[in-house]
All heavy atoms as TSV, in Angstrom:
chain	resi	resn	atom	element	x	y	z
A	1	MET	N	N	-8.527	5.823	5.918
A	1	MET	CA	C	-8.398	6.302	4.576
A	1	MET	C	C	-9.655	7.101	4.185
A	1	MET	O	O	-9.558	8.141	3.582
A	1	MET	CB	C	-8.167	5.179	3.589
A	1	MET	CG	C	-6.748	4.616	3.637
A	1	MET	SD	S	-6.409	3.384	2.437
A	1	MET	CE	C	-6.660	1.924	3.416
A	2	ARG	N	N	-10.784	6.540	4.560
A	2	ARG	CA	C	-12.012	7.226	4.242
A	2	ARG	C	C	-12.022	8.640	4.800
A	2	ARG	O	O	-12.376	9.606	4.145
A	2	ARG	CB	C	-13.221	6.452	4.778
A	2	ARG	CG	C	-14.570	7.117	4.503
A	2	ARG	CD	C	-15.697	6.273	5.051
A	2	ARG	NE	N	-15.696	4.943	4.432
A	2	ARG	CZ	C	-16.197	3.882	4.975
A	2	ARG	NH1	N	-16.749	3.951	6.148
A	2	ARG	NH2	N	-16.151	2.744	4.362
A	3	ALA	N	N	-11.643	8.774	6.079
A	3	ALA	CA	C	-11.685	10.091	6.753
A	3	ALA	C	C	-10.635	11.021	6.077
A	3	ALA	O	O	-10.937	12.195	5.894
A	3	ALA	CB	C	-11.354	9.950	8.216
A	4	ALA	N	N	-9.506	10.489	5.710
A	4	ALA	CA	C	-8.497	11.323	5.071
A	4	ALA	C	C	-8.993	11.862	3.709
A	4	ALA	O	O	-8.848	13.009	3.381
A	4	ALA	CB	C	-7.212	10.579	4.923
A	5	VAL	N	N	-9.592	10.954	2.933
A	5	VAL	CA	C	-10.076	11.330	1.594
A	5	VAL	C	C	-11.224	12.376	1.809
A	5	VAL	O	O	-11.261	13.397	1.079
A	5	VAL	CB	C	-10.568	10.098	0.831
A	5	VAL	CG1	C	-11.338	10.462	-0.432
A	5	VAL	CG2	C	-9.385	9.209	0.454
A	6	GLN	N	N	-12.114	12.136	2.698
A	6	GLN	CA	C	-13.235	13.071	2.869
A	6	GLN	C	C	-12.755	14.411	3.376
A	6	GLN	O	O	-13.247	15.459	2.962
A	6	GLN	CB	C	-14.254	12.475	3.876
A	6	GLN	CG	C	-15.017	11.322	3.309
A	6	GLN	CD	C	-15.968	10.640	4.314
A	6	GLN	OE1	O	-15.847	10.873	5.513
A	6	GLN	NE2	N	-16.818	9.783	3.834
A	7	SER	N	N	-11.773	14.416	4.287
A	7	SER	CA	C	-11.293	15.666	4.825
A	7	SER	C	C	-10.463	16.447	3.836
A	7	SER	O	O	-10.376	17.652	3.913
A	7	SER	CB	C	-10.428	15.390	6.068
A	7	SER	OG	O	-11.195	14.818	7.095
A	8	ALA	N	N	-9.849	15.790	2.877
A	8	ALA	CA	C	-8.953	16.444	1.925
A	8	ALA	C	C	-9.729	17.228	0.885
A	8	ALA	O	O	-9.113	18.085	0.220
A	8	ALA	CB	C	-8.111	15.390	1.236
A	9	GLY	N	N	-10.975	16.972	0.718
A	9	GLY	CA	C	-11.753	17.663	-0.310
A	9	GLY	C	C	-11.239	17.409	-1.691
A	9	GLY	O	O	-11.121	16.273	-2.128
A	10	ALA	N	N	-10.771	18.457	-2.422
A	10	ALA	CA	C	-10.300	18.347	-3.808
A	10	ALA	C	C	-8.845	17.874	-3.872
A	10	ALA	O	O	-8.313	17.649	-4.958
A	10	ALA	CB	C	-10.502	19.654	-4.523
A	11	VAL	N	N	-8.163	17.844	-2.725
A	11	VAL	CA	C	-6.731	17.477	-2.707
A	11	VAL	C	C	-6.634	15.933	-2.803
A	11	VAL	O	O	-7.200	15.201	-2.004
A	11	VAL	CB	C	-6.046	17.974	-1.444
A	11	VAL	CG1	C	-4.584	17.518	-1.366
A	11	VAL	CG2	C	-6.145	19.456	-1.319
A	12	PRO	N	N	-5.904	15.406	-3.794
A	12	PRO	CA	C	-5.761	13.967	-3.929
A	12	PRO	C	C	-5.039	13.341	-2.737
A	12	PRO	O	O	-4.038	13.894	-2.243
A	12	PRO	CB	C	-4.965	13.795	-5.188
A	12	PRO	CG	C	-4.845	15.083	-5.866
A	12	PRO	CD	C	-5.178	16.109	-4.837
A	13	VAL	N	N	-5.518	12.229	-2.272
A	13	VAL	CA	C	-4.887	11.467	-1.163
A	13	VAL	C	C	-4.176	10.263	-1.769
A	13	VAL	O	O	-4.801	9.556	-2.584
A	13	VAL	CB	C	-5.927	11.036	-0.131
A	13	VAL	CG1	C	-5.273	10.182	0.941
A	13	VAL	CG2	C	-6.548	12.285	0.500
A	14	THR	N	N	-2.950	10.035	-1.385
A	14	THR	CA	C	-2.185	8.855	-1.833
A	14	THR	C	C	-1.789	8.051	-0.586
A	14	THR	O	O	-1.755	8.551	0.497
A	14	THR	CB	C	-0.984	9.249	-2.655
A	14	THR	OG1	O	-0.089	10.002	-1.875
A	14	THR	CG2	C	-1.395	10.075	-3.890
A	15	ILE	N	N	-1.409	6.813	-0.822
A	15	ILE	CA	C	-0.961	5.931	0.275
A	15	ILE	C	C	0.184	5.102	-0.214
A	15	ILE	O	O	0.231	4.678	-1.387
A	15	ILE	CB	C	-2.146	5.092	0.755
A	15	ILE	CG1	C	-1.684	4.268	2.007
A	15	ILE	CG2	C	-2.683	4.170	-0.279
A	15	ILE	CD1	C	-2.826	3.552	2.669
A	16	LYS	N	N	1.133	4.818	0.647
A	16	LYS	CA	C	2.198	3.906	0.380
A	16	LYS	C	C	2.181	2.859	1.454
A	16	LYS	O	O	2.078	3.128	2.684
A	16	LYS	CB	C	3.568	4.657	0.375
A	16	LYS	CG	C	4.711	3.715	0.049
A	16	LYS	CD	C	6.022	4.485	-0.008
A	16	LYS	CE	C	7.196	3.569	-0.309
A	16	LYS	NZ	N	8.463	4.291	-0.332
A	17	PHE	N	N	2.347	1.560	1.066
A	17	PHE	CA	C	2.337	0.498	2.037
A	17	PHE	C	C	3.315	-0.595	1.601
A	17	PHE	O	O	3.756	-0.613	0.452
A	17	PHE	CB	C	0.906	-0.071	2.214
A	17	PHE	CG	C	0.216	-0.337	0.925
A	17	PHE	CD1	C	0.382	-1.552	0.261
A	17	PHE	CD2	C	-0.609	0.611	0.330
A	17	PHE	CE1	C	-0.279	-1.805	-0.938
A	17	PHE	CE2	C	-1.246	0.373	-0.873
A	17	PHE	CZ	C	-1.083	-0.847	-1.496
A	18	ARG	N	N	3.625	-1.493	2.506
A	18	ARG	CA	C	4.535	-2.597	2.269
A	18	ARG	C	C	3.769	-3.802	1.776
A	18	ARG	O	O	2.512	-3.854	1.900
A	18	ARG	CB	C	5.325	-2.893	3.525
A	18	ARG	CG	C	6.337	-1.815	3.810
A	18	ARG	CD	C	7.112	-2.149	5.103
A	18	ARG	NE	N	8.129	-1.147	5.358
A	18	ARG	CZ	C	9.416	-1.349	5.015
A	18	ARG	NH1	N	9.828	-2.463	4.462
A	18	ARG	NH2	N	10.300	-0.386	5.268
A	19	ILE	N	N	4.479	-4.807	1.321
A	19	ILE	CA	C	3.914	-6.080	0.898
A	19	ILE	C	C	3.050	-6.714	1.998
A	19	ILE	O	O	1.984	-7.207	1.785
A	19	ILE	CB	C	4.962	-7.062	0.402
A	19	ILE	CG1	C	5.598	-6.532	-0.924
A	19	ILE	CG2	C	4.408	-8.448	0.215
A	19	ILE	CD1	C	6.776	-7.327	-1.381
A	20	GLY	N	N	3.534	-6.604	3.232
A	20	GLY	CA	C	2.871	-7.172	4.377
A	20	GLY	C	C	3.744	-7.163	5.584
A	20	GLY	O	O	4.824	-6.530	5.579
A	21	LEU	N	N	3.380	-7.902	6.564
A	21	LEU	CA	C	4.194	-8.024	7.783
A	21	LEU	C	C	5.409	-8.857	7.570
A	21	LEU	O	O	6.504	-8.534	8.052
A	21	LEU	CB	C	3.380	-8.583	8.959
A	21	LEU	CG	C	2.193	-7.709	9.406
A	21	LEU	CD1	C	1.449	-8.452	10.479
A	21	LEU	CD2	C	2.688	-6.387	9.907
A	22	ASN	N	N	5.271	-9.961	6.840
A	22	ASN	CA	C	6.367	-10.889	6.565
A	22	ASN	C	C	6.020	-11.684	5.369
A	22	ASN	O	O	4.971	-11.476	4.717
A	22	ASN	CB	C	6.681	-11.755	7.801
A	22	ASN	CG	C	5.439	-12.484	8.304
A	22	ASN	OD1	O	4.659	-13.041	7.493
A	22	ASN	ND2	N	5.239	-12.490	9.601
A	23	ASP	N	N	6.836	-12.656	4.945
A	23	ASP	CA	C	6.533	-13.469	3.790
A	23	ASP	C	C	5.251	-14.261	3.887
A	23	ASP	O	O	4.520	-14.517	2.929
A	23	ASP	CB	C	7.720	-14.393	3.458
A	23	ASP	CG	C	8.905	-13.665	2.934
A	23	ASP	OD1	O	8.749	-12.560	2.292
A	23	ASP	OD2	O	10.031	-14.173	3.046
A	24	ARG	N	N	4.923	-14.646	5.119
A	24	ARG	CA	C	3.740	-15.470	5.329
A	24	ARG	C	C	2.423	-14.644	5.362
A	24	ARG	O	O	1.395	-15.103	4.941
A	24	ARG	CB	C	3.890	-16.179	6.645
A	24	ARG	CG	C	2.791	-17.188	6.891
A	24	ARG	CD	C	3.149	-18.092	8.075
A	24	ARG	NE	N	2.041	-19.009	8.282
A	24	ARG	CZ	C	1.616	-19.373	9.460
A	24	ARG	NH1	N	2.188	-18.965	10.546
A	24	ARG	NH2	N	0.593	-20.202	9.589
A	25	TYR	N	N	2.534	-13.426	5.862
A	25	TYR	CA	C	1.337	-12.564	6.034
A	25	TYR	C	C	1.418	-11.374	5.154
A	25	TYR	O	O	2.003	-10.348	5.497
A	25	TYR	CB	C	1.194	-12.175	7.502
A	25	TYR	CG	C	-0.143	-11.516	7.845
A	25	TYR	CD1	C	-1.322	-12.249	7.753
A	25	TYR	CD2	C	-0.190	-10.186	8.211
A	25	TYR	CE1	C	-2.536	-11.665	8.024
A	25	TYR	CE2	C	-1.432	-9.604	8.485
A	25	TYR	CZ	C	-2.575	-10.332	8.419
A	25	TYR	OH	O	-3.779	-9.745	8.671
A	26	GLN	N	N	0.922	-11.498	3.901
A	26	GLN	CA	C	1.028	-10.467	2.925
A	26	GLN	C	C	-0.333	-9.801	2.754
A	26	GLN	O	O	-1.338	-10.450	2.494
A	26	GLN	CB	C	1.505	-11.021	1.580
A	26	GLN	CG	C	2.907	-11.594	1.727
A	26	GLN	CD	C	3.459	-12.110	0.415
A	26	GLN	OE1	O	2.859	-12.048	-0.622
A	26	GLN	NE2	N	4.669	-12.644	0.483
A	27	THR	N	N	-0.389	-8.462	2.871
A	27	THR	CA	C	-1.616	-7.714	2.893
A	27	THR	C	C	-1.790	-6.736	1.780
A	27	THR	O	O	-2.750	-6.021	1.719
A	27	THR	CB	C	-1.757	-6.983	4.245
A	27	THR	OG1	O	-0.614	-6.078	4.371
A	27	THR	CG2	C	-1.762	-7.921	5.458
A	28	TYR	N	N	-0.802	-6.664	0.897
A	28	TYR	CA	C	-0.782	-5.559	-0.101
A	28	TYR	C	C	-1.974	-5.555	-1.029
A	28	TYR	O	O	-2.488	-4.477	-1.392
A	28	TYR	CB	C	0.523	-5.578	-0.916
A	28	TYR	CG	C	0.658	-6.769	-1.847
A	28	TYR	CD1	C	0.446	-6.603	-3.237
A	28	TYR	CD2	C	1.031	-8.026	-1.387
A	28	TYR	CE1	C	0.620	-7.660	-4.091
A	28	TYR	CE2	C	1.160	-9.093	-2.230
A	28	TYR	CZ	C	0.951	-8.902	-3.605
A	28	TYR	OH	O	1.106	-9.946	-4.454
A	29	LEU	N	N	-2.510	-6.700	-1.426
A	29	LEU	CA	C	-3.676	-6.728	-2.277
A	29	LEU	C	C	-4.910	-6.135	-1.611
A	29	LEU	O	O	-5.667	-5.343	-2.169
A	29	LEU	CB	C	-3.973	-8.110	-2.839
A	29	LEU	CG	C	-2.898	-8.671	-3.764
A	29	LEU	CD1	C	-3.214	-10.144	-4.131
A	29	LEU	CD2	C	-2.761	-7.809	-5.008
A	30	ASP	N	N	-5.116	-6.554	-0.364
A	30	ASP	CA	C	-6.258	-5.991	0.411
A	30	ASP	C	C	-6.061	-4.516	0.645
A	30	ASP	O	O	-7.017	-3.734	0.517
A	30	ASP	CB	C	-6.381	-6.717	1.755
A	30	ASP	CG	C	-6.891	-8.149	1.591
A	30	ASP	OD1	O	-7.623	-8.439	0.611
A	30	ASP	OD2	O	-6.587	-8.948	2.487
A	31	ALA	N	N	-4.829	-4.079	1.008
A	31	ALA	CA	C	-4.568	-2.671	1.250
A	31	ALA	C	C	-4.875	-1.865	-0.015
A	31	ALA	O	O	-5.493	-0.802	0.051
A	31	ALA	CB	C	-3.172	-2.468	1.744
A	32	GLY	N	N	-4.451	-2.302	-1.137
A	32	GLY	CA	C	-4.669	-1.589	-2.408
A	32	GLY	C	C	-6.137	-1.510	-2.745
A	32	GLY	O	O	-6.638	-0.458	-3.197
A	33	ARG	N	N	-6.840	-2.626	-2.592
A	33	ARG	CA	C	-8.279	-2.680	-2.876
A	33	ARG	C	C	-9.035	-1.706	-1.977
A	33	ARG	O	O	-9.879	-0.919	-2.436
A	33	ARG	CB	C	-8.801	-4.093	-2.678
A	33	ARG	CG	C	-10.291	-4.235	-2.931
A	33	ARG	CD	C	-10.799	-5.608	-2.616
A	33	ARG	NE	N	-10.386	-6.150	-1.342
A	33	ARG	CZ	C	-10.923	-5.787	-0.168
A	33	ARG	NH1	N	-11.868	-4.897	-0.116
A	33	ARG	NH2	N	-10.458	-6.337	0.964
A	34	ILE	N	N	-8.732	-1.737	-0.680
A	34	ILE	CA	C	-9.425	-0.870	0.256
A	34	ILE	C	C	-9.084	0.574	-0.073
A	34	ILE	O	O	-10.010	1.462	-0.055
A	34	ILE	CB	C	-9.065	-1.205	1.668
A	34	ILE	CG1	C	-9.599	-2.587	2.087
A	34	ILE	CG2	C	-9.490	-0.151	2.683
A	34	ILE	CD1	C	-9.037	-3.176	3.355
A	35	ALA	N	N	-7.861	0.898	-0.371
A	35	ALA	CA	C	-7.505	2.273	-0.719
A	35	ALA	C	C	-8.272	2.752	-1.930
A	35	ALA	O	O	-8.788	3.887	-1.953
A	35	ALA	CB	C	-6.009	2.371	-1.009
A	36	ALA	N	N	-8.404	1.916	-2.946
A	36	ALA	CA	C	-9.168	2.312	-4.145
A	36	ALA	C	C	-10.614	2.511	-3.825
A	36	ALA	O	O	-11.242	3.478	-4.264
A	36	ALA	CB	C	-8.983	1.256	-5.258
A	37	GLU	N	N	-11.195	1.598	-3.064
A	37	GLU	CA	C	-12.618	1.693	-2.656
A	37	GLU	C	C	-12.912	2.955	-1.840
A	37	GLU	O	O	-13.998	3.533	-1.938
A	37	GLU	CB	C	-13.039	0.469	-1.856
A	37	GLU	CG	C	-13.133	-0.815	-2.704
A	37	GLU	CD	C	-13.383	-2.016	-1.862
A	37	GLU	OE1	O	-13.438	-1.931	-0.614
A	37	GLU	OE2	O	-13.506	-3.122	-2.459
A	38	GLU	N	N	-11.965	3.429	-1.039
A	38	GLU	CA	C	-12.145	4.590	-0.235
A	38	GLU	C	C	-11.799	5.898	-0.916
A	38	GLU	O	O	-11.917	6.908	-0.344
A	38	GLU	CB	C	-11.308	4.436	1.073
A	38	GLU	CG	C	-11.797	3.278	1.930
A	38	GLU	CD	C	-13.239	3.389	2.362
A	38	GLU	OE1	O	-13.816	4.522	2.414
A	38	GLU	OE2	O	-13.851	2.302	2.601
A	39	GLY	N	N	-11.342	5.810	-2.189
A	39	GLY	CA	C	-11.140	6.978	-2.968
A	39	GLY	C	C	-9.729	7.506	-3.022
A	39	GLY	O	O	-9.539	8.687	-3.482
A	40	CYS	N	N	-8.737	6.763	-2.661
A	40	CYS	CA	C	-7.353	7.204	-2.762
A	40	CYS	C	C	-7.064	7.425	-4.221
A	40	CYS	O	O	-7.424	6.620	-5.081
A	40	CYS	CB	C	-6.419	6.195	-2.169
A	40	CYS	SG	S	-6.415	6.185	-0.377
A	41	ALA	N	N	-6.312	8.452	-4.550
A	41	ALA	CA	C	-5.989	8.801	-5.929
A	41	ALA	C	C	-4.892	7.914	-6.512
A	41	ALA	O	O	-4.875	7.673	-7.692
A	41	ALA	CB	C	-5.557	10.275	-6.017
A	42	ALA	N	N	-4.018	7.427	-5.632
A	42	ALA	CA	C	-2.902	6.596	-6.123
A	42	ALA	C	C	-2.358	5.785	-4.920
A	42	ALA	O	O	-2.515	6.201	-3.781
A	42	ALA	CB	C	-1.818	7.446	-6.720
A	43	VAL	N	N	-1.775	4.654	-5.265
A	43	VAL	CA	C	-1.117	3.856	-4.236
A	43	VAL	C	C	0.320	3.606	-4.643
A	43	VAL	O	O	0.621	3.557	-5.848
A	43	VAL	CB	C	-1.805	2.454	-4.012
A	43	VAL	CG1	C	-3.245	2.661	-3.531
A	43	VAL	CG2	C	-1.754	1.616	-5.271
A	44	GLY	N	N	1.171	3.470	-3.641
A	44	GLY	CA	C	2.581	3.126	-3.905
A	44	GLY	C	C	2.958	1.939	-3.060
A	44	GLY	O	O	2.490	1.809	-1.941
A	45	LEU	N	N	3.684	1.014	-3.664
A	45	LEU	CA	C	4.064	-0.206	-2.921
A	45	LEU	C	C	5.541	-0.184	-2.630
A	45	LEU	O	O	6.346	-0.027	-3.486
A	45	LEU	CB	C	3.786	-1.432	-3.782
A	45	LEU	CG	C	4.103	-2.775	-3.190
A	45	LEU	CD1	C	3.311	-3.053	-1.955
A	45	LEU	CD2	C	3.953	-3.895	-4.211
A	46	HIS	N	N	5.839	-0.310	-1.347
A	46	HIS	CA	C	7.214	-0.523	-0.894
A	46	HIS	C	C	7.423	-2.018	-1.015
A	46	HIS	O	O	6.758	-2.788	-0.282
A	46	HIS	CB	C	7.392	-0.049	0.554
A	46	HIS	CG	C	8.797	-0.172	1.012
A	46	HIS	ND1	N	9.574	0.937	1.252
A	46	HIS	CD2	C	9.607	-1.240	1.260
A	46	HIS	CE1	C	10.755	0.571	1.668
A	46	HIS	NE2	N	10.782	-0.759	1.655
A	47	ALA	N	N	8.250	-2.450	-1.935
A	47	ALA	CA	C	8.305	-3.841	-2.334
A	47	ALA	C	C	9.102	-4.750	-1.426
A	47	ALA	O	O	9.852	-5.622	-1.834
A	47	ALA	CB	C	8.871	-3.979	-3.761
A	48	ARG	N	N	8.966	-4.470	-0.114
A	48	ARG	CA	C	9.548	-5.335	0.904
A	48	ARG	C	C	8.509	-5.479	2.030
A	48	ARG	O	O	7.596	-4.705	2.129
A	48	ARG	CB	C	10.812	-4.718	1.521
A	48	ARG	CG	C	11.997	-4.690	0.588
A	48	ARG	CD	C	13.190	-4.106	1.318
A	48	ARG	NE	N	14.379	-4.159	0.530
A	48	ARG	CZ	C	14.767	-3.201	-0.320
A	48	ARG	NH1	N	14.040	-2.125	-0.464
A	48	ARG	NH2	N	15.843	-3.300	-1.099
A	49	THR	N	N	8.716	-6.495	2.837
A	49	THR	CA	C	7.817	-6.690	4.037
A	49	THR	C	C	8.306	-5.845	5.181
A	49	THR	O	O	9.467	-5.319	5.176
A	49	THR	CB	C	7.783	-8.161	4.441
A	49	THR	OG1	O	9.041	-8.527	4.945
A	49	THR	CG2	C	7.328	-9.069	3.317
A	50	ALA	N	N	7.465	-5.686	6.187
A	50	ALA	CA	C	7.861	-4.952	7.367
A	50	ALA	C	C	8.993	-5.654	8.046
A	50	ALA	O	O	9.890	-4.984	8.652
A	50	ALA	CB	C	6.671	-4.801	8.311
A	51	ALA	N	N	9.020	-6.973	8.061
A	51	ALA	CA	C	10.088	-7.722	8.698
A	51	ALA	C	C	11.468	-7.460	8.002
A	51	ALA	O	O	12.502	-7.516	8.666
A	51	ALA	CB	C	9.788	-9.212	8.652
A	52	GLN	N	N	11.431	-7.201	6.725
A	52	GLN	CA	C	12.680	-6.924	5.994
A	52	GLN	C	C	13.260	-5.541	6.309
A	52	GLN	O	O	14.454	-5.337	6.092
A	52	GLN	CB	C	12.459	-7.016	4.500
A	52	GLN	CG	C	12.299	-8.386	3.945
A	52	GLN	CD	C	12.040	-8.352	2.477
A	52	GLN	OE1	O	10.983	-7.939	2.034
A	52	GLN	NE2	N	13.056	-8.722	1.687
A	53	LEU	N	N	12.411	-4.626	6.720
A	53	LEU	CA	C	12.784	-3.256	6.795
A	53	LEU	C	C	13.372	-2.814	5.460
A	53	LEU	O	O	12.657	-2.824	4.491
A	53	LEU	CB	C	13.759	-3.008	7.963
A	53	LEU	CG	C	13.202	-3.334	9.359
A	53	LEU	CD1	C	14.279	-3.241	10.408
A	53	LEU	CD2	C	12.052	-2.402	9.697
A	54	TYR	N	N	14.640	-2.382	5.436
A	54	TYR	CA	C	15.223	-1.957	4.143
A	54	TYR	C	C	16.338	-2.931	3.693
A	54	TYR	O	O	17.095	-2.640	2.803
A	54	TYR	CB	C	15.835	-0.558	4.319
A	54	TYR	CG	C	14.766	0.488	4.483
A	54	TYR	CD1	C	14.362	0.907	5.743
A	54	TYR	CD2	C	14.048	0.996	3.392
A	54	TYR	CE1	C	13.359	1.807	5.935
A	54	TYR	CE2	C	13.007	1.921	3.569
A	54	TYR	CZ	C	12.706	2.323	4.848
A	54	TYR	OH	O	11.674	3.218	5.003
A	55	ALA	N	N	16.370	-4.086	4.344
A	55	ALA	CA	C	17.362	-5.092	3.981
A	55	ALA	C	C	16.787	-6.118	2.970
A	55	ALA	O	O	15.585	-6.152	2.747
A	55	ALA	CB	C	17.865	-5.821	5.190
A	56	GLY	N	N	17.648	-6.899	2.409
A	56	GLY	CA	C	17.169	-7.931	1.510
A	56	GLY	C	C	16.770	-7.348	0.135
A	56	GLY	O	O	16.963	-6.165	-0.116
A	57	GLU	N	N	16.241	-8.193	-0.657
A	57	GLU	CA	C	15.874	-7.814	-1.991
A	57	GLU	C	C	14.397	-7.428	-2.103
A	57	GLU	O	O	13.541	-8.107	-1.583
A	57	GLU	CB	C	16.152	-9.006	-2.938
A	57	GLU	CG	C	16.710	-8.586	-4.261
A	57	GLU	CD	C	17.101	-9.754	-5.114
A	57	GLU	OE1	O	18.065	-10.449	-4.688
A	57	GLU	OE2	O	16.520	-9.953	-6.178
A	58	ALA	N	N	14.158	-6.347	-2.793
A	58	ALA	CA	C	12.747	-5.944	-3.031
A	58	ALA	C	C	12.108	-6.897	-4.041
A	58	ALA	O	O	12.783	-7.402	-4.940
A	58	ALA	CB	C	12.725	-4.511	-3.572
A	59	ASP	N	N	10.830	-7.152	-3.827
A	59	ASP	CA	C	10.097	-8.028	-4.747
A	59	ASP	C	C	9.171	-7.223	-5.586
A	59	ASP	O	O	7.987	-7.034	-5.306
A	59	ASP	CB	C	9.307	-9.040	-3.892
A	59	ASP	CG	C	8.605	-10.078	-4.759
A	59	ASP	OD1	O	8.664	-9.996	-5.973
A	59	ASP	OD2	O	7.981	-10.993	-4.160
A	60	TRP	N	N	9.751	-6.748	-6.720
A	60	TRP	CA	C	8.968	-5.859	-7.617
A	60	TRP	C	C	7.894	-6.597	-8.365
A	60	TRP	O	O	6.993	-5.957	-8.977
A	60	TRP	CB	C	9.901	-5.123	-8.526
A	60	TRP	CG	C	10.750	-4.156	-7.808
A	60	TRP	CD1	C	12.062	-4.243	-7.467
A	60	TRP	CD2	C	10.311	-2.936	-7.110
A	60	TRP	NE1	N	12.444	-3.221	-6.723
A	60	TRP	CE2	C	11.373	-2.360	-6.471
A	60	TRP	CE3	C	9.050	-2.318	-7.025
A	60	TRP	CZ2	C	11.320	-1.196	-5.734
A	60	TRP	CZ3	C	8.977	-1.145	-6.304
A	60	TRP	CH2	C	10.106	-0.614	-5.632
A	61	SER	N	N	7.887	-7.923	-8.372
A	61	SER	CA	C	6.863	-8.648	-9.083
A	61	SER	C	C	5.478	-8.351	-8.430
A	61	SER	O	O	4.450	-8.465	-9.089
A	61	SER	CB	C	7.110	-10.132	-9.073
A	61	SER	OG	O	6.994	-10.706	-7.749
A	62	ARG	N	N	5.452	-8.006	-7.169
A	62	ARG	CA	C	4.208	-7.703	-6.486
A	62	ARG	C	C	3.534	-6.416	-7.000
A	62	ARG	O	O	2.343	-6.222	-6.921
A	62	ARG	CB	C	4.388	-7.516	-4.995
A	62	ARG	CG	C	5.070	-8.695	-4.346
A	62	ARG	CD	C	4.172	-9.905	-4.350
A	62	ARG	NE	N	4.829	-10.989	-3.638
A	62	ARG	CZ	C	4.655	-12.244	-3.857
A	62	ARG	NH1	N	3.788	-12.613	-4.778
A	62	ARG	NH2	N	5.274	-13.166	-3.188
A	63	SER	N	N	4.318	-5.526	-7.622
A	63	SER	CA	C	3.718	-4.300	-8.143
A	63	SER	C	C	2.917	-4.515	-9.441
A	63	SER	O	O	2.289	-3.596	-9.874
A	63	SER	CB	C	4.819	-3.255	-8.357
A	63	SER	OG	O	5.698	-3.681	-9.429
A	64	ARG	N	N	2.985	-5.661	-9.949
A	64	ARG	CA	C	2.264	-6.003	-11.137
A	64	ARG	C	C	0.890	-6.727	-10.875
A	64	ARG	O	O	0.216	-7.087	-11.821
A	64	ARG	CB	C	3.126	-6.848	-12.081
A	64	ARG	CG	C	4.326	-6.135	-12.586
A	64	ARG	CD	C	5.199	-7.065	-13.424
A	64	ARG	NE	N	6.466	-6.453	-13.632
A	64	ARG	CZ	C	7.567	-6.659	-12.882
A	64	ARG	NH1	N	7.496	-7.440	-11.851
A	64	ARG	NH2	N	8.673	-6.077	-13.182
A	65	ALA	N	N	0.617	-6.951	-9.618
A	65	ALA	CA	C	-0.548	-7.731	-9.280
A	65	ALA	C	C	-1.839	-6.956	-9.526
A	65	ALA	O	O	-1.915	-5.757	-9.608
A	65	ALA	CB	C	-0.507	-8.113	-7.759
């Protein structure tokens, strides 16, 4: 992220990530914090885990964290 932000110059860099790998291993809070620290202009949360792919129910409560 740092390299992308630095290389982009004045162009805003955004990132989208999932809640985590699965219900047990959730990384979204760390990913969001790191993105902010590295200068990302915005983050987007895909409200499912990688294990879910596009199936199951999205957990939108995570977007309020």
